[in-house]
N, C-alpha and C positions, 0 to 999 in steps of 0.2 A: 504493500500499500504506499503510494507516494505522500510525502508530507511536504507542507508549505514552510520554507524556512522563514524565521523571523529575522529581520535586518536591524533589530533594535539592540541586540546584545552584542557585547564586545567579545564574548566567550567563543573561542574556536573550538566547537565540539566535534565529535567523531564524524557526523554527517558533512560538516563543513570541509573537514579534512579529506574525506573520501571523494567529495565533488572536486576538490583541487587535484586529487591524484588522477581521477578520470580525465579531468581537462588537460592536466599536464601530460599524461601519457599520450593522448591523441595528438596534442600540439607538438610534442617531441618527434613522434613518428612521422607526422605529416611534413614537418620541416626537414627532418633527417632524410626522408626519401627523395628530397630535391637535390641532395649533394652526395649521398652515400653511393649512388650508382656510378658517379664518376670514376671512382677507383676500379670498379668492376667492368668498365667498358671494354678493355682489352680481352678479358675473359668471355664476356658476352659475344664479341666480334668473333672470337675464334670458335666458340661452341656452336653459334648459329651459322658460321661460315658466311659472314657478311663483312663488307668493309667497315673500318671504324667510324667513318663519317655517317654511315646509316645507323650504326649503334648508338650514336650521340642523340638520336631522335627520341630515345627512350627518356632522356633527361629534358629535351626541349618540349616535347609534348606534355609532359607532366607539368612543367612550369607554366606553360601557356594556359592550359585548361584551369589550373588552380587560380591563377591571377585573373584570368578573364571571367570567372564565375564568383569571384569573392563578393562584389557588390550586389549581384543578384540574390545570392544566399543570404546575404546580411540584410537585405530588404525583406526576403521572405521570412527570415527570423523575426523581424519587427511585426509583420502582418499575420503570420501563422503561429508564431511561438519559437523562440531561440532554442530552447531545450529540445523541442520536437525536431527541429532541423539538426541539431547537433547529434542527437540519437540515430537518426537515419543515416547521417554522414558516418557515424562509427561503423555502422553495419556495412555500408557500401565500400568503405576503405579497406576493411578486413577481408571482404570477398575479393576486391581488386589485388590485395596483397597475395591471397592464395593463388589466384589465377596468374599473376605475373611470374610466380615461381615455377610454372609448368612450362618447360623449355622446349618440349618436342613439336609444338605447333608453329614455330618460327617467329620471325620479326613482327609480322603484322598482328598476330595474336598478342605478342608481348606489349606492342603499342596499344592495342585495344584494352588490354588489362590495365595498363598505365593510365588510360583515360578514366576507366572505372576508378581506380585508386585515387586520381586527382579529383574527381567529382566528390567522393567522400571526404577527402582531405580539405577541399574548399569549403564544404558545409561545417566541418568542425572548426576550421581556423576562423571562418567569418563570424562565428557565434560565440567563441570562448570568452573574448573580452566582455561582451555584453552580458553573458551569464554570470561572469565573476563580478561585475559592477552591481548587477541588480540583486545579487544573493548575499553580498557581504556589506556590513556597515561601513561608513566612510572611514572611521577609525581604525579599521582593519584591512582597508582595501589595498594599500600599498604592499601589505604582507601577502595578501592573496595574489595580487598581481605579480609579486616576486617569484611566486611558484610558477606562473604562466611564462614569465620572462626568463626564468632560469631554464625551462624546458625548450623555449624558443631558441635561445642562445646556444644551448647544448645541441640541439638539432642542427643549427646552421653551421657549426664549427666542427662538430664531431664526426661528420660523414667519412672523411678520410681515415680517421683513427679507428672507428668502429668497423667500417668496410674493410681495412687492412687486416683487422683481427679476425673478421668472419672469414675472409678469403684464404687466410693462413691455415685454416682448419677445414672449412668446407668449400663446395663450389658456389657460383654466384647466385644460385636459386635461392640459397638461404638468406640472402640479404633481404628478399621479400618475405620468405616464410616466417623469419623471426618475428614479423609483426602479428601473425595470426594467433598464437596463444596470449601474447600480450593484449591484442585487441579485444579477444574474447573476455579476458578479465575486466577490461575497462567497460566493455558493453554491460556486463553483469552489474558491475558497480553503478554504472548510469541508470539502468533499469530499476534498481533497488533503492538508490539514495538520492537521485536527482529529484528536486522539487517540482511541483506542478508550474506550468508556465503562468506567470502573473502579468505579462505585458503582451498584448496582441491587438491588432488592428483589423479586425475581420471585415470591416466596411470598406478597407482601402483595396486598390488594385495593384497588380504587379505590372511594372513598365517593362514589357518585353521588347518593344522597339529600342528604348534606351539600353536595355541588356545586350541586345544584338549589335549596337554600335560600339558599346564598350568592349565587348568580346573581340570584335574586329580590330578595334585599336590596339589592345593588348597583343593579339596574334601578330599583326603586322610590325608592331614596334619590337617585340622580342625577336622575330625573325630577322629583322634589319640589324639589331644589336648583335645577334648571334653571328650573322654574316660579316659584321664589321671585325669580329675576332680574326677572322681568316683573311679577309680581303682588305680591311682597313676602311675608316669612315670616308675616304676620299672616293671610293668606288661609286659609280653613277647609280647602280641598283640599290646600294645602301642608302644613298641620298634620296632616291625616289621613295624607298620604303619608308624613311623617316618623315618625309613630307606628307605621304599618304596617311601615315599614323596621326600627324598633327591635324589633318583635315578631318579624320574620323573623330578625334578627340573634340575638335571644334564643334562638329555635327552633334556629338553626344550632349556637350554643354548646352547647346542651343535647344535641343529637344527637352532636356531636363528643366530649362526655364519656361518652356511653353505648356507642358501638359499638366493636367490636374494632379495625377498621382506619379510624380517623378521617382525614379529609383533612388535618387540621392536627392536630398533637399541641400542645394548648394550653399544656403545661408549658414550652415555649420562652420564653414571656412572663414566666415566674417569674425568668428571668435578667435582672437589672437592667441590665447593660451593653447587652444586646440591646434591651431594652424602650425604654431612654432614647435609645439611638442611633437607633432606629426613629422615636421621637417627635420627635426634633430634625430628622431628615430631612424628615419631614412638615411641620413648621413652616417650614423654610427653603424648601421648594418653594412653600408658601403665601405667604411673603413675596415671593419672586421673581416670583410671579404677579401681584402688584400692579403691578410695572414693566411686565410683559407686557401688562396691561390698560390702565393709566392713561396711560402715556407715548405710545402711539400716538394717544389722544384729544388729549392736549396738543399734539403736534407737528402733527397734521393738522387739528384743529378750531380750536385757540386760535391756533396759530402760522401755519396756512394752508399747510403743507407737502404735497407730493404723497405718495402711498403710497412711491413710490420714494425720494424725498428723506428721508422719515422713517425708511425701512428702512435707509438708509445710516447714520444717526446711531445707530439702535438696534443696529447691528452691533458697537458698541463693547463692549456687554456680552458677547456670544458670543466675540469675538475675544480680550478680556481672559480669559475663562473658559478658552479654548483654550490660551493661553500659560501660565497659571498652574496649571492642573490637573497637568501632569507634574512641575511644580516641587513642588507640594503633595504629590504622591505620593512624591517622593524624600524630602521632609522627613518625611512620615509614617513611612517606613521607617527612617530615621536618628535620630529623636527621639521624644519622647512624643507618641503619636498625639492623645491627649486634649488635651494643650496646644495642638497644632496646630489642632485643631477649634475650641478656645476662642478662639484668635486670629482664625479666620475668622468666628466669630460676633460678636466685638467689632467687626470691620470691617464686618459686615453691619448691625449696628445704626447705626453712624456713617453709612453709605451712605444709610440711610433718612432720617437727619437731613439729609443733603445735599439730598435731594429737596424738603425744606421751604424751602430757600434759593432754589429756582427760582420766578420769577414770570413775568409776561406778556411782559417784555422781556429775560430772562436771556440772556447770551451763549451761543451753542451750545457753546463750549468748556467752560463749566460743566455743561451737561447731559452732555456726552461724559465729562468727568471723573468725574462722579457715576455714570454708567453703568459705567465702567471700575473704579470702587472697588467697585461692587455686584457685577459679574462677577468680580473678583479675589477679593473675600471669600468668595463662594460657591464658587469653586474651592478655595480654602485650606481650607474646611470639608469639602467633599464627599468627597474621596478617603480621608483618614484615617478619617471616619466610616463610610464604606462597609466599609473593612477591619475597624473595630472591631464593626460590626454582625455581620459574618459570622465573626469570629475565634472566638466561644465557641459556635458552633453545631456539634453532632456531625455527622460526615460523612453518616450516613444521612439527615439532615434538611436538608442544604444546598439541595436543590431547593426545598422548601416554604418555607425561610427566605428564599431569594433572591426568591421570588415574592411573599412578604409585603413585603419591602423594595420591590419594584417597585410594589406596591399602595399602600403608604404614599406613595410618591412621586406616583402618579396621583391618589390622594384629595386630597393636598395641593395638587396643580395645579388640580383642580376646585374644591374649597373655596376656595382663594385667589382664583380667577377669579371665583367667585360672590360672595365677600365684597367684593372690590374694586369690582365693578360695583354691587352692591346699596349699599354704603357711599357711593359716588360720587353715585348718583342720590338716595339719601335726604338726603344733605347738600345737594344742589342743591334738592331739594324743600322742605327746611326754610328754605332761604334765600329761595326765591321765593314761599313761602306757598301752594304748589299742588303736585300731583303732577308731577314731571318725569321723563321717560323719554329725553330726547335732550339734546344739547349745546345751550345757550341762547347764540346769537350776540350777543344784546343784552346779555348779562350774563357776560362772561368772567371777571369777578372772583368770581361764584358758583361757576363751575367750579374755579378756583384754590383757593378756600377749602375746597371739598369734597375736592379732590385732596390738600391738605395734611392735613385730618382723616384721610383714608384711610392716607396715609403714616404718620401718627403711630401708628395701629393696627398697621400693619405692623412699626414699630419695636418696639411692645410685644410682638409675636409673637416677633421676634428676641430680645428681652430675655428671654423665658420659656425659649427654647431655650438662651441663655447661662447662666442660672441653673441649669438642669437639668444641663447639662454640667459646670458649676463644682461642683455638689453631688456628682456622681458622681466627679470627679476628687479632691476633698478627702476623700470617704469612703474611696476606694482608698488614698490616702496614709496616712489614719489607720490603716486595716487593716494596710497594709505595715509601719508603725511598731510596731504591736501584735505582729505576727508576729516581727518582728526582736528585740523585747525578751523574748519568750517562747520 
């Protein structure tokens, strides 16, 4: 029998804890499956007897479908119930994970299974923040968000590490099948302990025209960005793709401003607290993607480590993130959330500087400490920022606001990956005097120099996020002083 949770108590009871576990598990698996497949692509290519560039579609399709459907499912969560959408998503994702592990039917079956996975993942991603906000009191919200943020960051950065560990023991199919028993546990928890939906808008409609335009925008944008990693942003087809994507986005915004029941009420972006929190979240995930892309290259190509060995070192980031996320959530509930996010962003900038100290013979301890600093700083930022992002959104819009937050995270991850890869090979191409698309064993110094240039840019992105947050905090303090005087 489902129970309705009270949001008036600050006591974190068993049911609240189990809700967070179920939300966290699916958030982790959904984000993880966007990155964990990367390390298995050579194995998939060999096993299915397909070129590597075809195998990469298992990643591309998953990310496009998730991101393209986030706003639709966020809106459906507001209209039909966020918990209902989340529960359906958990079942679909688990079925898709099982199907994706069946290798005998070839690439097209795998891609179809990844689409099923992505639909379920998008349903859970788009509603998890809204469920957390509506089922936890304000005084506990940062701690609850810290659990979600912890699993998000873990999933985003731990793909190579966990994937390497699985591949060192099993074949690639277990990368998907490992989700099945975990997913079943989360489904049971959700059925038994999730409360009834308290927010729904049964009289409103779903904007399918806007949904189609938005999905088209995401698909074209992601395809153009993905192509840019290979051929560069100066390629005519990449430029055309980006222009078409912008036109689709403009058409989507126009439709949303005209129809009676838009998929997203654009006025939520007029809220400066929400918009800046969203922008900084995008920037932080882009910055963290530099670590996710560049450090495996450094450890495996330059230092000659195996995927399993490099995976163990890279685990320093998610472990630090896991430890400090709940601490950050507690601090966000007890102190000024904006101040805590500012501290996290300052640490994030310094950790990017730490990567500049790494050279071809650096002690592994220095690398691990830098990864720990990066993971800790991301954790300190993430939980209070998530709470800030959702705190000013009206209850009827929590679903769509949560899906926009997840979308910003996904786009930050994709853009960060693309920029990191592009900048790395552009830097190496500049140093070598020709186009470079792979690591150059004869010139490890070229890789190091290009890696350092890339991390300098990542530090600049972290600085932009820091300045935006500082501006918002100072503006709020000035406003508070003005109100106090009058």
